[in-house]
C-alpha positions as CSV (number, residue, x, y, z in Angstrom):
1,M,12.4,28.3,-38.6
2,N,9.1,27.0,-40.0
3,L,9.5,24.3,-42.4
4,L,5.7,24.0,-43.3
5,N,2.1,24.9,-42.2
6,V,-0.8,22.6,-42.4
7,E,-4.1,24.8,-42.8
8,N,-7.5,23.4,-42.2
9,I,-7.1,20.3,-44.1
10,S,-9.8,17.7,-44.7
11,K,-10.3,14.1,-46.1
12,S,-13.2,11.9,-47.0
13,F,-13.4,8.6,-48.6
14,G,-16.8,8.4,-49.7
15,E,-19.2,8.9,-46.7
16,R,-16.5,8.1,-44.5
17,V,-14.9,11.3,-43.0
18,L,-11.5,10.6,-41.7
19,F,-10.7,14.2,-40.5
20,E,-11.7,17.8,-41.2
21,G,-10.2,21.3,-40.3
22,L,-6.9,20.1,-39.0
23,S,-4.0,22.7,-38.6
24,F,-0.4,22.4,-37.1
25,S,3.2,23.3,-38.0
26,I,6.7,21.7,-38.1
27,H,9.5,23.5,-37.2
28,Q,13.4,22.7,-38.1
29,H,15.0,20.2,-36.0
30,Q,11.7,19.1,-34.2
31,K,11.0,15.4,-33.9
32,V,7.4,15.2,-34.1
33,A,5.1,12.1,-33.6
34,L,1.7,11.8,-34.9
35,V,-0.4,9.6,-32.5
36,A,-4.0,8.4,-33.2
37,R,-6.4,5.4,-33.6
38,N,-6.0,3.0,-36.4
39,G,-8.4,4.1,-39.2
40,T,-8.4,7.8,-38.3
41,G,-6.0,8.8,-41.2
42,K,-2.5,9.0,-39.8
43,T,-1.2,7.4,-43.1
44,T,-3.2,9.7,-45.2
45,I,-1.7,12.7,-43.2
46,L,1.8,11.4,-44.0
47,N,1.0,11.1,-47.7
48,I,-0.4,14.7,-47.7
49,L,2.7,16.0,-46.1
50,A,5.0,13.9,-48.5
51,G,2.9,15.5,-51.4
52,S,1.7,12.0,-52.7
53,D,-2.1,12.8,-51.9
54,Q,-4.1,16.0,-51.6
55,P,-6.6,16.9,-49.0
56,D,-10.2,17.7,-50.0
57,S,-10.1,21.2,-48.5
58,G,-7.6,23.0,-46.9
59,Q,-3.6,23.4,-47.9
60,V,-0.2,22.7,-47.0
61,I,2.4,25.4,-47.3
62,W,6.0,24.0,-47.5
63,R,9.0,26.4,-47.2
64,K,10.4,27.2,-50.7
65,G,12.9,24.8,-51.8
66,L,12.0,22.2,-49.0
67,N,13.7,18.9,-49.6
68,V,11.4,15.9,-48.2
69,A,12.1,12.2,-47.9
70,F,9.1,9.9,-47.2
71,V,9.8,6.4,-45.8
72,E,6.6,4.7,-46.5
73,Q,5.2,1.1,-45.5
74,N,5.8,-0.3,-49.0
75,P,8.5,1.8,-50.7
76,I,9.0,2.1,-54.6
77,L,12.4,1.0,-55.5
78,D,13.9,0.3,-58.8
79,L,14.4,-3.4,-58.5
80,N,17.0,-3.7,-61.3
81,L,19.6,-1.4,-59.2
82,T,22.1,-2.9,-56.6
83,I,22.0,-1.5,-52.8
84,E,24.8,0.9,-53.7
85,E,23.3,2.2,-57.0
86,S,20.0,2.7,-55.1
87,I,21.9,4.9,-52.7
88,F,23.6,6.6,-55.6
89,A,20.5,7.2,-57.5
90,D,20.1,10.5,-56.2
91,T,20.5,14.1,-57.2
92,H,22.4,14.9,-54.0
93,Q,25.5,16.7,-54.6
94,V,27.5,15.0,-52.3
95,L,26.4,11.4,-53.4
96,E,27.3,12.5,-57.1
97,T,30.7,13.7,-55.9
98,I,31.6,10.3,-54.4
99,Q,30.2,8.6,-57.4
100,R,32.5,10.5,-59.4
101,Y,35.5,9.6,-57.2
102,H,34.8,6.0,-57.4
103,K,34.8,6.3,-61.1
104,A,38.0,7.9,-61.4
105,L,39.6,5.2,-59.4
106,E,38.3,2.8,-61.9
107,N,40.2,4.7,-64.5
108,P,43.6,5.8,-62.8
109,E,45.3,6.6,-66.3
110,D,43.1,9.8,-66.3
111,D,45.1,12.0,-64.0
112,L,43.1,15.3,-64.8
113,E,39.5,13.6,-63.9
114,Y,41.4,12.0,-60.9
115,Q,42.5,15.2,-59.4
116,K,39.2,16.8,-60.0
117,A,37.1,14.2,-58.3
118,F,39.8,14.1,-55.3
119,D,39.5,18.1,-55.2
120,A,35.7,17.8,-55.1
121,M,35.7,15.3,-52.2
122,D,37.8,17.6,-50.3
123,R,35.6,20.6,-51.1
124,H,32.4,18.9,-50.2
125,Q,33.6,17.1,-47.0
126,A,32.7,13.7,-49.0
127,W,35.3,11.6,-47.0
128,D,33.2,11.5,-43.9
129,F,30.0,11.2,-45.8
130,E,31.2,8.0,-47.5
131,T,32.1,6.4,-44.0
132,Q,28.6,7.5,-42.7
133,Y,26.6,6.0,-45.5
134,K,28.5,2.6,-45.5
135,Q,28.2,2.8,-41.4
136,I,24.3,3.2,-42.1
137,L,24.0,0.1,-44.2
138,F,26.2,-1.8,-42.1
139,K,24.0,-0.8,-39.1
140,L,20.7,-1.9,-41.1
141,E,22.5,-5.2,-42.2
142,L,22.5,-4.2,-45.9
143,Q,26.3,-4.9,-46.1
144,D,26.4,-6.6,-49.6
145,L,26.3,-3.5,-51.8
146,N,26.1,-5.3,-55.0
147,Q,22.9,-7.3,-54.3
148,K,20.0,-6.5,-56.5
149,V,17.1,-5.0,-55.0
150,K,14.8,-7.6,-56.6
151,H,16.5,-10.1,-54.5
152,L,15.9,-8.4,-51.1
153,S,13.1,-9.2,-49.0
154,G,10.2,-6.7,-47.9
155,G,11.8,-5.9,-44.6
156,Q,15.3,-5.3,-46.3
157,R,13.8,-2.9,-48.9
158,R,12.3,-0.8,-46.2
159,R,15.5,-0.7,-44.5
160,L,17.0,0.3,-47.8
161,A,14.5,3.1,-48.0
162,L,15.0,4.1,-44.6
163,A,19.0,4.2,-45.2
164,H,18.4,6.1,-48.3
165,A,16.4,8.9,-46.6
166,L,18.9,8.9,-43.6
167,I,21.9,9.4,-46.0
168,S,20.6,12.0,-48.2
169,K,20.0,14.3,-45.3
170,P,16.7,16.0,-46.5
171,D,15.1,19.2,-44.6
172,L,12.3,16.9,-43.6
173,I,12.1,13.0,-43.0
174,I,8.4,11.5,-42.9
175,L,8.6,8.0,-41.3
176,D,5.6,5.6,-41.5
177,E,6.3,3.1,-38.5
178,P,10.0,3.2,-38.8
179,T,10.6,0.3,-36.3
180,N,8.6,-2.1,-38.1
181,H,11.0,-4.9,-39.7
182,L,13.9,-3.8,-37.5
183,D,15.4,-5.7,-34.9
184,L,16.2,-4.7,-31.4
185,H,19.5,-3.6,-32.1
186,M,18.8,-1.7,-35.4
187,I,15.8,0.2,-33.2
188,E,18.5,1.3,-30.5
189,W,20.9,2.3,-32.9
190,L,18.3,4.2,-34.9
191,E,17.1,6.0,-31.5
192,D,20.6,7.2,-31.2
193,F,21.0,8.4,-34.6
194,L,17.9,10.4,-34.6
195,L,18.3,11.6,-31.2
196,H,21.9,13.2,-32.1
197,A,21.4,14.0,-35.8
198,K,20.2,17.6,-36.6
199,L,17.3,16.4,-38.7
200,T,13.7,17.3,-38.8
201,V,11.6,14.4,-38.4
202,F,7.7,13.9,-38.6
203,M,6.7,10.2,-38.0
204,V,3.9,7.8,-37.1
205,T,5.0,5.1,-34.7
206,H,3.4,3.0,-32.0
207,D,7.0,2.3,-30.4
208,R,6.4,3.9,-27.0
209,Y,10.1,3.7,-25.9
210,F,10.9,5.2,-29.3
211,L,8.4,8.0,-28.8
212,E,10.0,8.5,-25.1
213,R,13.6,8.7,-26.3
214,V,13.4,10.5,-29.8
215,C,10.4,12.9,-30.0
216,D,10.3,16.3,-28.5
217,V,6.6,17.0,-29.9
218,I,3.6,14.8,-29.9
219,I,0.3,15.6,-31.8
220,E,-2.6,13.6,-30.9
221,L,-5.6,13.3,-33.2
222,D,-8.4,12.3,-30.8
223,E,-12.2,12.5,-31.7
224,G,-11.5,14.4,-34.8
225,K,-9.3,17.2,-33.1
226,L,-5.7,17.7,-32.7
227,Y,-3.8,18.4,-29.5
228,S,-0.3,19.2,-29.8
229,Y,2.3,18.5,-26.6
230,K,5.9,19.9,-26.3
231,G,7.4,17.0,-24.8
232,N,8.1,13.3,-25.0
233,Y,5.6,10.2,-24.3
234,S,5.7,10.6,-20.7
235,Y,5.0,14.3,-20.7
236,F,2.3,13.7,-23.4
237,L,0.5,10.8,-20.9
238,D,0.5,13.2,-18.1
239,Q,-1.1,16.1,-20.1
240,K,-3.5,13.9,-22.0
241,A,-4.8,12.6,-18.3
242,I,-5.2,16.3,-17.3
243,R,-6.9,17.1,-20.5
244,E,-9.4,14.2,-20.2
245,E,-10.2,14.9,-16.5
246,L,-10.9,18.7,-17.5
247,Q,-12.9,17.4,-20.5
248,A,-15.0,15.0,-18.0
249,I,-15.7,17.9,-15.6
250,E,-16.8,20.3,-18.5
251,L,-19.1,17.6,-20.0
252,Q,-20.8,17.1,-16.4
253,K,-21.1,20.9,-16.1
254,T,-22.6,21.0,-19.6
255,K,-25.1,18.2,-18.9
256,Q,-26.4,20.0,-15.6
257,L,-26.7,23.0,-17.7
258,F,-28.6,20.9,-20.3
259,K,-30.9,19.6,-17.7
260,K,-31.7,23.2,-16.5
261,E,-32.5,24.5,-20.1
262,L,-34.4,21.6,-20.9
263,E,-36.7,22.2,-18.2
264,W,-36.9,25.9,-19.3
265,M,-37.6,24.9,-22.9
266,R,-40.7,22.7,-21.6
267,R,-42.1,25.7,-19.9
268,Q,-41.9,28.3,-22.8
269,P,-45.0,29.7,-24.1
270,K,-45.8,29.8,-27.8
271,A,-45.3,33.6,-28.1
272,R,-41.3,34.0,-27.8
273,T,-39.4,37.3,-27.5
274,G,-36.1,37.9,-29.2
275,K,-34.4,37.0,-26.1
276,S,-35.9,33.7,-25.6
277,K,-35.2,32.8,-29.3
278,A,-31.4,33.3,-28.8
279,R,-31.8,31.3,-25.6
280,I,-33.3,28.6,-27.6
281,D,-30.6,28.8,-30.2
282,D,-28.0,28.4,-27.3
283,F,-30.0,25.3,-26.0
284,K,-29.3,23.6,-29.4
285,D,-25.6,24.2,-28.9
286,I,-25.7,23.0,-25.2
287,K,-27.5,20.0,-26.3
288,A,-24.9,19.0,-28.9
289,R,-22.2,19.3,-26.4
290,A,-24.0,17.5,-23.7
291,S,-24.7,14.7,-26.1
292,Q,-20.8,14.0,-27.0
293,R,-19.6,10.7,-25.8
294,R,-15.8,9.7,-25.9
295,Q,-15.3,6.6,-27.9
296,S,-12.9,5.3,-25.1
297,H,-14.7,2.1,-24.4
298,E,-12.2,-0.9,-24.2
299,I,-12.1,-4.3,-25.7
300,Q,-13.3,-6.7,-23.1
301,L,-11.6,-10.1,-23.9
302,E,-13.2,-12.3,-21.4
303,I,-12.6,-15.3,-23.6
304,N,-13.4,-18.9,-22.1
305,M,-10.1,-20.7,-22.3
306,E,-10.0,-24.5,-22.3
307,R,-8.3,-26.2,-19.6
308,L,-4.5,-26.8,-20.0
309,G,-3.2,-30.1,-18.9
310,S,0.2,-30.8,-17.1
311,K,1.8,-31.7,-20.3
312,I,2.3,-28.5,-22.7
313,I,5.0,-28.6,-25.0
314,E,8.3,-30.6,-24.7
315,L,11.3,-30.0,-27.0
316,H,13.9,-33.0,-27.1
317,K,17.3,-32.3,-28.9
318,I,15.8,-30.3,-31.7
319,S,18.0,-29.3,-34.6
320,K,17.3,-27.3,-37.6
321,R,19.5,-26.0,-40.2
322,Y,19.4,-24.6,-43.8
323,D,22.6,-25.5,-45.7
324,D,25.5,-24.0,-43.6
325,L,22.9,-21.8,-41.5
326,V,22.4,-23.4,-38.1
327,L,19.2,-22.1,-36.4
328,L,18.8,-24.8,-33.7
329,D,21.3,-27.3,-32.5
330,R,20.0,-30.2,-30.2
331,F,17.8,-27.9,-28.2
332,D,15.9,-29.0,-25.0
333,Y,13.2,-27.3,-23.3
334,V,10.0,-28.2,-21.4
335,F,7.2,-25.6,-21.2
336,Q,5.4,-25.0,-17.7
337,K,1.9,-23.5,-17.1
338,G,1.5,-19.9,-16.9
339,E,4.7,-19.3,-18.8
340,R,5.4,-16.0,-20.6
341,L,8.3,-16.2,-23.0
342,G,9.9,-13.6,-25.4
343,L,12.3,-14.4,-28.2
344,I,14.9,-11.9,-29.2
345,G,17.9,-11.9,-31.6
346,K,18.7,-10.6,-35.0
347,N,16.9,-11.0,-38.1
348,G,17.6,-14.6,-39.5
349,S,18.7,-16.1,-36.2
350,G,15.7,-18.6,-36.0
351,K,13.1,-16.9,-34.0
352,S,10.1,-17.5,-36.6
353,T,11.5,-21.2,-37.2
354,F,11.4,-21.9,-33.5
355,L,7.6,-20.8,-33.3
356,N,6.9,-22.9,-36.5
357,I,8.4,-26.1,-35.1
358,I,6.7,-25.8,-31.6
359,S,3.4,-25.0,-33.4
360,E,4.2,-28.0,-35.7
361,A,4.0,-25.9,-38.8
362,L,7.4,-27.1,-39.5
363,K,9.4,-30.4,-38.9
364,P,12.7,-30.1,-37.2
365,D,15.7,-32.0,-39.0
366,S,16.1,-34.2,-35.7
367,G,14.8,-34.4,-32.4
368,K,11.2,-34.7,-31.0
369,V,8.4,-32.2,-30.4
370,V,5.8,-33.5,-27.9
371,I,2.4,-31.7,-27.7
372,G,-0.1,-32.2,-24.7
373,E,-3.4,-33.5,-25.7
374,T,-5.0,-30.4,-24.3
375,V,-3.0,-27.8,-25.9
376,K,-5.1,-25.6,-28.4
377,F,-2.7,-23.2,-30.1
378,G,-3.6,-19.5,-31.2
379,Y,-1.1,-18.5,-33.8
380,Y,-0.9,-14.8,-34.6
381,T,1.7,-14.7,-37.6
382,Q,3.2,-11.8,-39.5
383,D,1.2,-12.5,-42.8
384,G,-2.1,-11.0,-41.3
385,L,-5.4,-11.8,-42.7
386,D,-6.1,-13.6,-45.9
387,I,-8.5,-11.1,-47.3
388,N,-11.2,-12.6,-49.7
389,P,-12.4,-10.0,-52.3
390,G,-16.0,-8.8,-51.3
391,Q,-15.7,-10.3,-47.7
392,K,-17.4,-8.1,-45.1
393,V,-15.8,-7.7,-41.5
394,I,-18.7,-9.4,-40.0
395,D,-18.3,-12.5,-42.4
396,V,-14.7,-12.9,-41.1
397,I,-16.0,-13.4,-37.6
398,R,-18.9,-15.7,-38.5
399,E,-16.5,-18.2,-40.0
400,Y,-15.7,-19.0,-36.4
401,G,-19.4,-19.0,-35.3
402,D,-22.1,-16.7,-34.5
403,Y,-21.8,-16.8,-30.7
404,I,-18.5,-16.8,-28.8
405,P,-18.4,-18.4,-25.1
406,L,-17.2,-16.4,-22.4
407,K,-16.6,-16.9,-18.8
408,K,-19.4,-18.0,-16.4
409,G,-21.3,-19.7,-18.9
410,R,-22.0,-16.4,-20.9
411,Q,-21.8,-15.7,-24.6
412,I,-22.2,-12.9,-27.0
413,S,-22.9,-12.5,-30.6
414,A,-20.4,-11.9,-33.4
415,Q,-21.9,-8.3,-33.7
416,Q,-21.3,-7.6,-30.0
417,L,-17.7,-9.0,-30.0
418,L,-16.8,-6.8,-33.0
419,E,-18.0,-3.9,-31.0
420,R,-16.0,-4.7,-28.2
421,F,-13.0,-4.7,-30.7
422,L,-14.0,-1.2,-31.7
423,F,-15.8,-1.9,-34.9
424,D,-19.0,-0.2,-34.9
425,R,-22.3,-1.4,-36.6
426,N,-21.3,0.6,-39.6
427,Q,-17.8,-0.7,-40.1
428,Q,-19.0,-4.7,-39.4
429,Y,-20.7,-4.3,-42.9
430,D,-17.8,-2.7,-44.5
431,Y,-15.6,-4.6,-46.9
432,V,-12.4,-5.8,-45.2
433,E,-10.2,-4.4,-48.1
434,K,-11.5,-0.8,-46.9
435,L,-10.2,-1.1,-43.5
436,S,-6.8,0.4,-42.6
437,G,-3.6,-1.6,-42.4
438,G,-4.1,-1.4,-38.4
439,E,-7.5,-2.1,-38.4
440,Q,-7.1,-5.2,-40.4
441,K,-4.4,-6.4,-37.7
442,R,-7.0,-5.8,-35.0
443,L,-9.4,-7.9,-36.7
444,Y,-6.9,-10.7,-37.4
445,L,-6.0,-10.7,-33.7
446,C,-9.8,-10.9,-32.8
447,T,-9.9,-13.9,-35.0
448,V,-7.1,-15.7,-33.3
449,L,-8.1,-14.6,-29.5
450,I,-11.8,-15.7,-30.2
451,Q,-11.0,-19.3,-30.7
452,N,-10.3,-20.1,-27.1
453,P,-6.7,-20.7,-27.2
454,N,-4.8,-21.8,-24.1
455,V,-1.1,-21.3,-25.9
456,L,-0.8,-18.2,-27.5
457,I,1.9,-17.7,-30.1
458,L,2.3,-14.0,-31.2
459,D,4.9,-13.2,-34.0
460,E,5.2,-9.4,-34.3
461,P,1.8,-8.7,-32.7
462,T,2.3,-5.0,-32.3
463,N,3.3,-4.1,-36.0
464,D,0.5,-1.7,-37.2
465,L,-1.6,-1.5,-34.1
466,D,-2.2,1.7,-32.5
467,I,-1.3,2.5,-29.0
468,I,-4.9,2.2,-27.7
469,T,-5.2,-1.3,-28.9
470,L,-1.7,-2.4,-27.5
471,N,-2.7,-1.1,-24.0
472,I,-5.7,-3.4,-24.1
473,L,-4.2,-6.3,-25.8
474,E,-1.4,-5.8,-22.8
475,S,-4.3,-5.8,-20.5
476,F,-5.6,-9.2,-21.8
477,L,-2.4,-10.9,-21.9
478,M,-1.5,-10.0,-18.2
479,D,-4.6,-11.7,-17.1
480,F,-4.3,-14.4,-19.8
481,P,-3.9,-17.7,-17.8
482,G,-2.5,-20.0,-20.3
483,V,1.1,-19.9,-22.1
484,V,2.2,-16.9,-24.1
485,I,5.3,-17.0,-26.6
486,V,6.0,-13.6,-28.0
487,V,8.7,-12.6,-30.7
488,S,8.5,-8.9,-30.8
489,H,10.6,-5.7,-31.2
490,D,8.4,-3.6,-29.2
491,R,10.6,-3.3,-26.1
492,Y,7.7,-1.6,-23.8
493,F,5.2,-4.6,-24.6
494,M,8.0,-7.0,-23.9
495,D,8.6,-5.5,-20.6
496,K,5.1,-5.7,-19.6
497,I,4.4,-9.1,-20.7
498,I,7.2,-11.8,-20.5
499,D,9.2,-12.8,-17.4
500,H,11.9,-14.6,-19.2
501,L,13.8,-14.5,-22.7
502,F,15.1,-16.9,-25.1
503,V,18.1,-15.0,-26.6
504,F,19.1,-16.1,-30.1
505,R,22.7,-15.7,-30.5
506,G,23.3,-17.2,-33.8
507,N,24.7,-20.6,-35.1
508,G,22.2,-22.5,-32.9
509,I,23.0,-20.8,-29.5
510,I,20.1,-20.0,-27.6
511,E,20.4,-18.6,-24.0
512,D,17.6,-18.7,-21.3
513,F,17.7,-15.4,-19.6
514,P,15.5,-14.7,-16.5
515,G,13.7,-11.2,-16.8
516,N,12.2,-8.9,-19.3
517,Y,14.0,-6.8,-22.0
518,S,15.0,-3.9,-19.9
519,D,16.7,-6.4,-17.3
520,F,18.5,-8.0,-20.2
521,R,19.8,-4.8,-21.6
522,E,20.9,-3.8,-18.3
523,F,22.8,-7.1,-17.8
524,E,24.5,-7.0,-21.2
525,D,25.5,-3.3,-20.5
526,Q,27.1,-4.4,-17.2
527,R,28.9,-7.2,-18.5
528,S,30.3,-5.1,-21.2
529,R,31.8,-2.7,-18.5
530,N,33.1,-5.5,-16.6
531,M,35.0,-6.9,-19.6
532,E,36.5,-3.5,-20.3
533,S,37.6,-2.9,-16.7
534,E,39.1,-6.5,-16.6
535,T,41.5,-5.7,-19.4
536,D,45.0,-5.8,-18.5
537,K,46.4,-2.7,-17.8
538,P,49.5,-3.0,-19.9
539,K,47.5,-4.1,-22.8
540,A,45.1,-1.1,-22.3
541,S,48.1,1.2,-22.2
542,W,49.7,-0.2,-25.5
543,K,46.3,0.4,-27.1
544,K,46.1,3.8,-25.8
545,D,49.4,4.7,-27.3
546,K,49.2,3.0,-30.4
547,K,48.9,5.4,-33.4
548,K,46.2,4.6,-36.0
549,L,45.7,6.4,-39.1
550,S,42.6,8.8,-39.4
551,Y,40.3,8.4,-41.9
552,H,42.0,10.9,-44.1
553,E,45.4,9.4,-43.7
554,Q,44.0,6.2,-44.7
555,Q,42.6,7.6,-48.0
556,E,45.9,9.3,-48.7
557,L,47.6,6.1,-48.2
558,N,45.0,4.3,-50.6
559,D,45.7,7.2,-53.0
560,L,49.3,6.8,-53.0
561,D,48.9,3.2,-53.7
562,I,47.4,4.1,-57.1
563,K,49.7,7.3,-57.8
564,I,53.1,5.7,-57.0
565,P,52.5,2.8,-59.9
566,K,51.3,5.4,-62.4
567,L,54.3,7.8,-61.6
568,E,56.5,4.7,-62.1
569,K,55.0,3.5,-65.3
570,R,55.4,6.9,-66.7
571,K,59.1,7.1,-65.7
572,K,59.8,4.0,-67.5
573,E,58.0,5.4,-70.7
574,I,60.3,8.5,-70.8
575,E,63.6,6.4,-70.1
576,K,62.3,3.9,-73.0
577,Q,62.2,6.7,-75.3
578,F,65.6,8.1,-74.5
579,H,67.2,4.6,-75.2
580,E,65.2,4.2,-78.3
581,G,66.6,7.7,-79.5
582,G,65.5,9.8,-82.7
583,L,64.3,12.7,-80.4
584,T,64.7,16.1,-81.5
585,S,66.4,18.4,-79.3
586,V,63.1,20.3,-78.1
587,E,61.6,16.9,-77.2
588,I,64.8,15.8,-75.3
589,T,64.4,19.0,-73.1
590,E,60.7,18.6,-72.4
591,L,61.2,15.0,-71.5
592,S,64.1,15.7,-69.4
593,D,62.1,18.5,-67.6
594,E,59.2,16.0,-67.2
595,L,61.5,13.3,-65.9
596,G,63.0,15.6,-63.2
597,E,59.4,16.5,-61.9
598,I,58.3,12.8,-62.0
599,I,61.4,11.5,-60.0
600,T,61.0,14.5,-57.5
601,E,57.3,13.8,-57.0
602,L,57.9,9.9,-56.7
603,E,60.4,10.4,-54.1
604,L,58.1,12.7,-51.9
605,A,55.1,10.0,-52.6
606,E,57.2,7.2,-51.5
607,M,58.6,8.8,-48.5
608,R,55.2,9.7,-47.5
609,W,54.0,6.2,-48.4
610,L,56.6,5.0,-46.0
611,E,55.7,7.3,-43.2
612,L,51.9,6.3,-43.4
613,Q,52.8,2.5,-43.6
614,E,55.2,2.7,-40.6
615,K,52.3,4.5,-38.7
616,N,49.7,1.9,-39.5
617,E,52.0,-1.0,-38.7
618,A,53.3,0.8,-35.4
């Protein structure tokens, strides 16, 4: 089923044309990724699909009644709500049903409202839904449901927006860099969730493992044209290589034809026939096609790194804590030449603190950090560029000098350097605030690398960088002779760059693992399987035979815990009325009938409660 059609949309900002004449469609249950270079309009296309922006020309046709959820980079949330209130602040019928049920539990004396709420939960199959939304919040580490949104970090707010979109189950989810601000465990969980959920997803992401596992359609925006591939990332790479090879062959043929037609044009007499005029018109088209150039030049990072001495970084009994949160506990380590270290662990486990300590931006509580005299840090932080209003791209680079030294005594100007970082001459004189988020990150990376560091510290360097830039950065780092220390949730990037890991387990525990991230995951999975197989058989058999309550049974037990006291309370009230006397014969008859019904209902409820309780404790 077709959910939406994009027909010939175009978008410009002033004289800068982002794209024009783009057309594609999205079908139900597809997992579609848009791949393009930074600054070519990916986020703008997402905004147009979400309805928060309009194309200059063309149109987007949505299926009637289509429910769309957009998880953007900076989501707009009500800061005064709690996490749970944010989830319920939706018109989704199931969410309203759950909210009504919770309100009924808070007022157990209203039997009629409680029964209506209970029946509605069954009717809308909301029991499992409630379990699922709590599981999603738990997986995204948003367990404190009463925490106010205004007290959440930027990353937590993005995770809350993501949770809201997944929970509400819209017809189409639009995701802008969904893996940013997620740790590796969260990313792997999100992969599995999207892979098995019957959802339609349109996303922009640079996470190549995510593209590989989740997506079944990849749309590439290249040189202003769209190319669609029905397959995952590996299939996309294969087909893209074939397409570019055919384009290169076609371009070569066109150039040969142009050369031939150019000779004919030079020999043409002034008097032209209708046939020659048609050939002249064709020549103009051939000339345009022959003049096309693919903007595929790579960043050449021939930085002249300063010599690194024998002493680099030494950590002696380093400790750091914040109140009761222990991040480092008497940690020792000595860095070696050519080392390539990756840091992994859950958010808040101490990775960024570790980077700040070794770069001397933060002092440890105890212990000693020794930095070699020849060490020159290049520190890429998550904060990015500090943009000054009115500052141009070329001015940012010139703060570090007009010329940058390269190997073998050569040098290039700041303008030439920017060109190698894919900023053409026009962009160099644009204001920095006009650059896309990814372009600003690319410029920031350039300012770090051109300072000739011999120890590179990269804290989430892959966020918002396009795949082209990531490939170039990876090529540079593989040839970089100095020390590289990386924190990244990009598993593909980590696998290519690092040769061992510091695994931050929490509570100050740091394990040194030899190998890349894929090696670590394989090791962890094997260890889990070994632990399961070593479980003694009697205990395993007992676990298998043990009867546990299903979710519905547990919910029923919880309801009985509320229902039985209410019945007992009403029973005592009726008995008290009988003892006090003064009742008419009609009242006595009515209360007697009610008392008989309550006693019967109470006996049945107590029997069922005992049955469930015994099963739960078996």
